[in-house]
C-alpha positions as CSV (number, residue, x, y, z in Angstrom):
1,M,-57.4,-23.6,-86.7
2,T,-57.2,-25.6,-83.2
3,H,-59.5,-28.7,-83.5
4,V,-61.5,-27.1,-80.2
5,L,-62.8,-24.4,-82.1
6,E,-63.7,-26.8,-85.3
7,E,-65.5,-28.9,-82.8
8,I,-67.3,-25.9,-80.8
9,A,-68.3,-24.4,-84.4
10,S,-70.2,-27.7,-85.4
11,Q,-72.2,-28.2,-82.4
12,P,-75.6,-26.7,-83.7
13,D,-75.4,-29.6,-86.7
14,C,-74.6,-31.8,-83.9
15,W,-77.2,-31.0,-81.7
16,R,-79.8,-31.4,-84.6
17,R,-79.1,-34.8,-84.6
18,A,-78.7,-35.4,-80.7
19,L,-82.1,-33.7,-80.4
20,D,-83.6,-36.4,-83.4
21,L,-82.0,-39.4,-81.6
22,G,-83.5,-38.2,-78.1
23,A,-86.9,-37.6,-79.2
24,G,-86.7,-41.1,-80.7
25,S,-86.7,-42.4,-77.0
26,P,-83.5,-45.0,-77.2
27,E,-83.5,-47.7,-75.6
28,G,-82.0,-47.3,-72.4
29,L,-82.7,-44.1,-71.0
30,P,-85.0,-44.2,-67.7
31,L,-88.4,-44.4,-67.8
32,P,-90.6,-42.0,-65.7
33,G,-90.9,-42.8,-61.8
34,E,-87.7,-44.8,-61.7
35,R,-85.0,-43.7,-59.1
36,V,-81.8,-42.7,-61.2
37,A,-78.2,-42.4,-60.5
38,V,-76.1,-40.5,-63.4
39,I,-72.6,-40.6,-63.4
40,G,-69.7,-39.1,-64.7
41,C,-66.0,-37.3,-64.4
42,G,-64.8,-33.8,-64.9
43,T,-67.4,-32.3,-67.9
44,S,-69.5,-35.1,-67.7
45,L,-70.7,-34.5,-64.3
46,Y,-71.7,-31.3,-64.8
47,M,-74.0,-32.6,-67.8
48,A,-75.2,-34.9,-65.2
49,Q,-76.1,-32.3,-62.8
50,A,-77.8,-30.5,-64.9
51,Y,-79.7,-33.7,-66.5
52,A,-81.0,-34.7,-63.2
53,A,-82.3,-31.1,-62.0
54,L,-83.9,-31.1,-65.7
55,R,-85.4,-34.4,-64.9
56,E,-86.9,-33.4,-61.4
57,R,-88.0,-30.8,-62.7
58,A,-90.2,-32.1,-65.2
59,G,-91.6,-34.6,-62.5
60,Q,-89.9,-38.2,-64.1
61,G,-88.3,-39.2,-60.7
62,E,-85.8,-38.8,-58.2
63,T,-82.4,-38.2,-60.3
64,D,-79.1,-37.9,-58.5
65,A,-76.0,-36.8,-60.1
66,W,-72.6,-38.1,-58.8
67,A,-68.7,-38.0,-59.6
68,A,-68.4,-41.7,-60.6
69,S,-65.7,-42.1,-58.1
70,E,-68.4,-41.1,-55.3
71,L,-71.1,-43.2,-55.7
72,P,-72.9,-44.3,-52.6
73,A,-74.0,-47.6,-51.8
74,R,-77.3,-47.1,-52.3
75,R,-80.1,-48.7,-54.6
76,Y,-81.3,-47.2,-57.9
77,D,-83.8,-48.6,-60.3
78,R,-81.2,-47.3,-63.0
79,I,-77.7,-46.0,-63.5
80,V,-77.0,-43.7,-66.5
81,A,-73.2,-43.4,-67.2
82,I,-71.6,-40.3,-69.4
83,T,-68.2,-41.1,-70.5
84,R,-66.6,-39.7,-73.6
85,S,-63.5,-41.7,-74.1
86,G,-65.4,-45.1,-72.9
87,T,-62.3,-45.6,-71.1
88,T,-62.3,-43.8,-67.7
89,T,-61.4,-46.0,-65.0
90,E,-64.2,-44.6,-62.3
91,I,-66.8,-45.3,-65.3
92,L,-65.8,-48.6,-65.8
93,D,-65.1,-49.4,-61.9
94,V,-69.0,-48.3,-61.0
95,L,-70.5,-50.5,-64.5
96,G,-68.1,-53.4,-63.7
97,A,-69.4,-53.5,-59.9
98,V,-73.4,-52.9,-60.5
99,D,-75.8,-55.3,-59.3
100,G,-77.1,-57.4,-62.4
101,G,-80.7,-56.7,-61.3
102,T,-80.3,-52.9,-62.2
103,P,-80.1,-51.9,-65.6
104,T,-77.2,-49.6,-66.7
105,V,-77.1,-47.1,-69.9
106,A,-74.1,-45.8,-71.2
107,I,-73.4,-42.8,-73.7
108,T,-70.3,-42.4,-75.3
109,A,-68.4,-41.3,-78.5
110,D,-66.9,-44.5,-79.2
111,P,-68.9,-47.9,-79.1
112,A,-65.2,-49.7,-79.7
113,T,-64.4,-49.2,-75.9
114,P,-64.3,-51.3,-72.6
115,V,-67.2,-49.4,-71.5
116,A,-69.4,-51.5,-74.4
117,G,-68.8,-54.7,-72.6
118,L,-69.9,-53.7,-69.0
119,A,-73.4,-51.3,-69.9
120,G,-76.2,-53.1,-70.4
121,T,-77.4,-50.4,-73.2
122,L,-75.2,-48.5,-75.4
123,I,-75.5,-45.0,-76.6
124,T,-73.2,-43.7,-79.0
125,L,-73.0,-40.2,-80.5
126,D,-70.2,-40.8,-82.9
127,F,-70.9,-37.9,-84.5
128,A,-69.8,-35.7,-81.8
129,D,-66.4,-37.2,-80.7
130,E,-63.7,-35.0,-80.5
131,R,-59.8,-34.9,-81.2
132,S,-59.5,-32.5,-78.7
133,V,-58.7,-33.1,-75.0
134,V,-61.1,-30.4,-74.0
135,Q,-64.8,-31.7,-74.2
136,T,-67.2,-29.2,-75.9
137,R,-69.7,-30.7,-78.5
138,F,-69.9,-34.3,-76.9
139,A,-71.1,-33.0,-73.5
140,T,-73.4,-30.4,-75.0
141,S,-74.8,-33.0,-77.3
142,C,-75.6,-35.5,-74.7
143,L,-77.6,-32.6,-72.8
144,A,-79.5,-32.0,-75.7
145,L,-80.0,-35.6,-76.3
146,L,-81.4,-36.0,-72.4
147,R,-83.3,-33.3,-72.8
148,A,-84.9,-33.9,-75.7
149,H,-85.9,-37.1,-74.0
150,L,-87.4,-35.4,-71.4
151,G,-89.7,-33.3,-73.6
152,E,-87.7,-30.3,-72.4
153,A,-85.3,-29.1,-75.5
154,P,-86.4,-26.1,-77.0
155,A,-87.3,-26.7,-80.5
156,D,-84.8,-24.3,-81.8
157,L,-81.8,-25.0,-79.6
158,P,-79.7,-25.6,-82.9
159,E,-80.1,-22.6,-84.3
160,Q,-79.5,-20.8,-80.5
161,A,-76.4,-22.5,-80.7
162,E,-75.4,-20.4,-84.3
163,R,-76.3,-17.4,-82.7
164,A,-74.0,-17.9,-79.6
165,L,-71.3,-18.5,-82.3
166,A,-71.9,-15.3,-84.0
167,A,-72.3,-13.3,-81.1
168,D,-70.0,-11.0,-79.5
169,L,-68.0,-12.0,-76.3
170,P,-68.4,-9.6,-73.3
171,E,-67.0,-6.1,-73.9
172,K,-63.0,-6.7,-72.8
173,A,-63.4,-10.3,-71.6
174,V,-60.0,-11.4,-72.6
175,S,-58.3,-9.0,-70.6
176,R,-60.4,-9.6,-67.1
177,R,-58.4,-11.9,-64.5
178,Q,-61.0,-13.7,-62.6
179,F,-64.2,-15.0,-64.1
180,T,-67.4,-16.2,-61.9
181,F,-69.9,-18.1,-63.9
182,L,-73.5,-18.6,-61.9
183,G,-76.4,-20.7,-62.6
184,S,-80.2,-21.9,-61.1
185,G,-81.5,-25.1,-61.1
186,W,-79.9,-27.3,-63.8
187,S,-77.7,-24.5,-65.1
188,N,-76.0,-24.8,-62.2
189,G,-74.3,-27.6,-64.2
190,V,-73.8,-25.6,-67.1
191,A,-72.2,-23.0,-64.9
192,A,-69.9,-25.4,-63.1
193,E,-68.8,-26.4,-67.1
194,A,-68.2,-22.9,-68.4
195,A,-65.7,-22.3,-65.6
196,L,-64.2,-25.8,-66.3
197,K,-63.6,-25.0,-69.5
198,L,-61.5,-21.4,-69.1
199,R,-59.7,-23.2,-66.4
200,E,-58.8,-26.1,-68.5
201,A,-57.9,-24.1,-72.1
202,A,-56.5,-21.1,-70.4
203,L,-55.3,-21.8,-66.7
204,A,-57.6,-19.1,-65.9
205,W,-58.8,-18.3,-62.0
206,S,-62.5,-19.7,-62.9
207,E,-65.4,-20.0,-60.3
208,S,-68.7,-21.4,-60.5
209,Y,-71.7,-21.1,-57.8
210,P,-75.4,-21.3,-57.8
211,A,-76.6,-17.8,-58.3
212,M,-78.0,-17.1,-54.5
213,E,-75.2,-18.6,-52.9
214,Y,-72.7,-16.5,-54.6
215,R,-73.9,-13.2,-52.0
216,H,-73.0,-15.4,-49.2
217,G,-69.2,-15.1,-49.3
218,P,-67.6,-15.8,-52.9
219,I,-68.8,-12.1,-54.5
220,S,-65.7,-10.8,-51.7
221,I,-63.2,-11.3,-55.0
222,A,-65.1,-9.2,-57.1
223,D,-63.5,-5.9,-58.5
224,E,-62.9,-4.2,-61.6
225,G,-60.8,-7.5,-62.7
226,S,-63.6,-9.7,-63.1
227,L,-66.1,-11.1,-65.1
228,V,-69.4,-12.4,-63.5
229,W,-71.4,-14.5,-66.3
230,F,-75.0,-15.3,-65.5
231,F,-76.4,-18.6,-66.7
232,G,-79.8,-18.0,-64.4
233,G,-80.3,-16.0,-61.4
234,A,-79.5,-12.9,-62.2
235,E,-83.0,-11.6,-60.5
236,G,-82.2,-9.1,-57.6
237,L,-78.3,-10.0,-57.7
238,L,-77.2,-8.1,-60.8
239,D,-77.5,-4.7,-59.1
240,Q,-75.1,-6.2,-56.2
241,V,-72.4,-7.5,-58.8
242,V,-72.7,-4.5,-60.4
243,R,-72.1,-2.3,-57.5
244,T,-68.3,-4.2,-56.9
245,G,-66.8,-2.9,-60.3
246,A,-67.1,-6.4,-61.9
247,A,-68.2,-6.7,-65.7
248,T,-71.3,-8.7,-66.1
249,T,-73.0,-10.6,-68.5
250,V,-76.6,-12.3,-68.2
251,A,-77.8,-15.1,-70.8
252,A,-80.0,-13.8,-73.4
253,L,-80.0,-17.7,-74.9
254,D,-80.4,-21.0,-73.4
255,P,-77.9,-21.8,-71.1
256,L,-76.7,-24.4,-73.0
257,A,-76.7,-22.3,-75.9
258,D,-74.6,-19.4,-74.0
259,L,-72.6,-22.2,-72.9
260,V,-71.2,-21.9,-76.4
261,R,-70.1,-18.4,-76.0
262,A,-68.5,-19.2,-72.9
263,Q,-66.2,-22.3,-74.6
264,R,-65.3,-19.1,-77.4
265,L,-64.1,-17.0,-75.0
266,A,-62.1,-20.0,-73.2
267,V,-60.1,-20.6,-76.3
268,E,-59.5,-16.6,-76.9
269,L,-58.1,-16.7,-73.4
270,A,-55.9,-19.1,-74.4
271,R,-54.8,-17.6,-77.2
272,S,-54.0,-14.3,-75.7
273,R,-52.0,-16.1,-72.7
274,G,-49.9,-18.0,-75.9
275,L,-51.5,-21.5,-74.6
276,D,-52.6,-24.0,-77.0
277,P,-56.1,-25.0,-76.0
278,D,-56.3,-28.2,-77.7
279,S,-53.5,-29.5,-75.2
280,P,-54.2,-28.5,-72.0
281,R,-51.3,-28.8,-69.0
282,N,-51.7,-32.0,-66.8
283,L,-54.3,-33.4,-68.7
284,T,-55.0,-36.1,-71.0
285,R,-58.6,-37.1,-73.1
286,S,-58.8,-40.0,-70.9
287,V,-58.3,-40.5,-67.8
288,V,-57.1,-44.3,-67.2
289,L,-55.7,-45.0,-63.5
290,D,-53.1,-47.8,-62.8
291,Q,-55.1,-50.5,-61.0
292,P,-53.7,-51.8,-57.6
């Protein structure tokens, strides 16, 4: 078994721990009414996007998600950084440059890394750390924690993850040549993450869009070789996608739980193509850039 498969399978237990931690209101997370920036890179950025949408929907305050390299010179009441490794150059650069009057918190899997010396507060999810380059359980556990802190996490979320581990993948999914993931609201971040998993692990042609944007151009590539996966926004659009000849699947579970099925598909697709999902081409576990 690959590391990533073991890590995917461990998510229900990781989520239970993350939900308990989030419900306990760990120090450093945003307070209601604060204007917040959430930064991340890659998978962490997509979790930041999902959290930002959830926090605004919950009426907790303006929340922007930024790629760490793109954070603008704008005033925020708090900055939240998501970084599995604690060593990502762009994250460290932001935290090192923050005005001392702005509270910062980093969520990481490894507290013995440079991020610990730069963030004002550290939240450690060491139980969700990973050996695989491809992120799965750390990112989802981070979002579970943040959802619990907002009071926006279903009580049965871990049980839904268990069902996703046992559920069938979409019929003939591995034989498809093109994959599109669609979301709505906070599940846009989940859709983006699902598409990234297929690109990373299986070098697949995968894309993601807000569901209602799909009809404005991207649907032109859909055909009998496509799979269109809805994490949200299927209402009024599903029939149009079916008419293209594409296979479709609509999440019956919470979008975060259904992401587990997409993670499984990424691994199965990689195996069918003779690829090692633990060691994606051109990728490393942490991106550390040469400094000028």
